[in-house]
C-alpha positions, -999 to +999 in steps of 0.1 A: +491+446+370+497+471+398+534+480+401+560+459+418+580+478+443+616+466+450+626+472+486+663+472+494+671+473+531+704+485+543+722+491+576+757+506+576+764+487+543+771+516+519+795+498+495+772+467+492+742+490+487+760+509+459+768+477+442+732+464+445+717+497+433+740+498+403+727+463+393+691+476+396+697+508+375+684+495+342+652+482+359+646+516+375+651+531+341+623+508+328+599+523+353+601+498+382+600+517+416+631+510+437+628+519+474+659+521+497+651+517+533+679+529+555+675+511+588+693+536+611+727+537+593+754+560+606+775+559+574+758+586+554+738+562+533+707+584+528+727+614+516+751+595+494+725+574+477+704+606+471+733+621+452+745+590+433+712+573+426+686+600+423+661+576+408+659+555+440+632+564+464+644+566+500+629+560+534+648+565+567+641+544+599+658+564+626+668+536+649+678+501+638+653+477+654+662+448+632+654+438+596+619+428+604+611+464+615+629+480+586+612+457+560+578+464+576+582+502+574+592+498+537+563+475+529+539+499+546+553+527+525+551+507+492+515+495+498+504+530+507+517+542+474+499+516+453+522+486+452+505+454+440+535+433+451+568+440+470+601+424+461+622+422+492+659+423+484+691+421+505+715+450+500+745+426+498+733+412+464+736+419+428+708+410+403+703+401+367+691+429+345+658+411+340+652+401+376+620+421+381+606+413+347+611+376+352+596+377+387+566+396+373+563+370+345+563+342+370+536+358+391+514+365+361+518+329+347+513+313+381+487+334+400+482+306+426+517+313+439+517+345+460+553+343+474+580+337+449+618+336+449+646+328+424+675+304+427+702+323+446+739+319+437+771+329+456+785+362+446+821+349+449+813+317+429+786+329+404+779+295+390+774+278+424+739+276+439+737+290+474+700+281+480+670+272+460+640+252+475+633+243+511+609+218+527+604+226+563+606+199+590+596+168+570+596+134+586+623+109+575+650+136+573+676+147+598+669+184+595+644+212+599+654+229+566+657+202+539+668+212+505+643+207+477+662+210+444+648+234+418+655+224+382+670+252+361+653+259+329+652+287+304+617+292+289+595+321+279+573+313+309+592+307+342+586+274+358+578+272+395+587+246+421+564+245+452+584+250+484+576+257+521+601+285+526+613+312+502+646+328+512+641+363+525+672+374+505+649+378+475+612+374+479+583+387+458+552+389+480+517+398+467+499+427+485+471+403+492+493+382+514+502+412+536+465+422+538+456+387+549+483+376+573+500+409+582+536+419+580+567+403+594+567+395+631+590+421+646+597+400+676+622+380+656+645+410+652+666+390+628+668+354+615+639+331+606+614+359+603+608+347+567+603+312+579+575+324+602+561+345+574+560+317+549+545+293+575+518+318+582+511+322+545+508+285+540+484+282+569+463+308+552+463+287+520+487+308+500+515+291+481+552+296+480+575+287+451+609+292+435+614+298+398+642+277+382+663+307+371+695+321+385+688+358+388+706+369+419+741+366+435+744+369+473+775+380+491+763+362+523+753+377+556+775+407+565+752+418+594+773+402+621+808+409+607+814+435+634+800+416+662+810+380+653+793+347+653+780+351+689+749+371+680+742+351+648+742+318+669+720+334+696+693+346+672+694+314+652+687+292+682+663+316+700+642+322+669+640+285+659+625+278+693+601+307+688+591+295+653+583+260+666+564+272+696+544+297+676+535+272+649+525+242+672+557+224+663+554+233+626+539+199+618+526+208+584+545+180+568+535+153+593+564+152+618+552+149+654+560+173+682+584+147+698+602+141+665+605+179+660+618+185+695+645+158+689+654+173+656+657+207+670+678+194+699+702+176+676+705+207+654+714+230+683+736+204+699+755+200+667+759+238+664+772+239+700+798+211+693+809+228+661+816+261+678+834+245+707+856+224+684+863+255+662+875+274+693+845+297+697+832+291+732+813+324+733+794+314+702+787+280+718+774+296+749+752+320+728+734+290+714+725+279+749+715+315+758+692+315+727+676+282+738+670+295+773+655+328+761+634+311+735+619+287+761+613+317+784+595+335+756+620+364+753+620+380+719+630+413+702+665+428+702+693+412+721+695+421+758+725+411+779+712+392+809+722+366+834+714+330+825+716+310+858+709+277+839+737+282+814+764+264+833+742+234+839+732+231+803+768+236+792+779+208+815+752+185+801+763+193+765+799+187+774+791+153+789+772+144+757+800+158+735+825+134+750+803+104+747+818+086+716+785+071+702+760+100+705+746+108+670+753+143+659+731+152+629+737+185+611+700+189+610+698+211+579+720+240+590+713+273+573+745+292+575 
C-alpha cells in the first residue's frame, strides 16, 4: 500500500498544534509521513515546529484563504510526493497512538470504502462521543444532519458503518477519490466543505464510512474564538444554502426539494431564535446575511457588505418568533 500522509492544518493555533503533534510523534517514528500545513499563521508556527518537531514536514501557505484552500495545498503536496491516501486532521485534536495503523487496517479490510473516519470524542470529556455517523437530509426526520450511531467494537479488523458524511476533523481519503472528483471546493472558505466533498464522492459511487473505534479527541472549533459566533453563524447558513443549491437539493435519500427547503428554513430560523434569546443579535443577523448571500450566489471569504433585505427578513423572523404555536425544530444542528 502506498504511504498514508497525515495532513495537520493550522492557523494561529501553536499550542493546539504542539499538543496534536506530540500525540502523533510515535506514528511519525514508525515511518508515517506527517505534514503540517501552516495556513498563513502569524504566531511563528513554522519556525517553532521546525525546531521542536524536526520529523514533521512543513508547508507554508502565505495568506489564510480558509481551511479549504489550506487543505488543498497540502493534499496537492502529498499526492505529488506519492501519497496513496491523505488523512486530514484538525490541529485542535489529540489522537490514539495507533490511529494511523487502525485507519490503514480499515482501508485495507474494506477497499470499497474510500472515505473513512473514526468515532470522535470530546477532549474535555474523553469518554463522551462528539460525533460518529451522519445521514444527510433523510425524509421523516426534522434535520439535515441526522445522527447514525456507530457501534463501538474492538476487533482485529475494524468494522465500518456506512454513512453519508465523514467529519472533516479526521478523514482518510483515497488518492483515487481526489483524482476522480477533485479537491475541496474552495468557495466554501470554511464550514460544510466536507459535506460537499462527501456528497460529490457519493455521486461518483465512492463510499463513506466510520469505524467503530474511539481514536481521536477533539477540542472543538477554536477558529472563531477571536471573532465570535457571528462569523460561524454566517458561514453555516450561507454554505448550507450553497450545498443544497449545488447538489440539487441533496435529495440522495429521497427527500423532495420542497421538504428540504422547509427543513433548511426551520433549521436557520431555529438558529436565529436561539441567538436572539441568548442575547446575540449580531449572530442572529449574521444568519440572515448568510441566507441572503447564499441565495445571491456569493461565496469565498467573508466580505462586509450592505444587505438591504436584512431588516425585512429580520422583521418577518421576529413576527414568527412571537407566534406561540409555530414549530421550531432544531433540524440537526452541528455545533
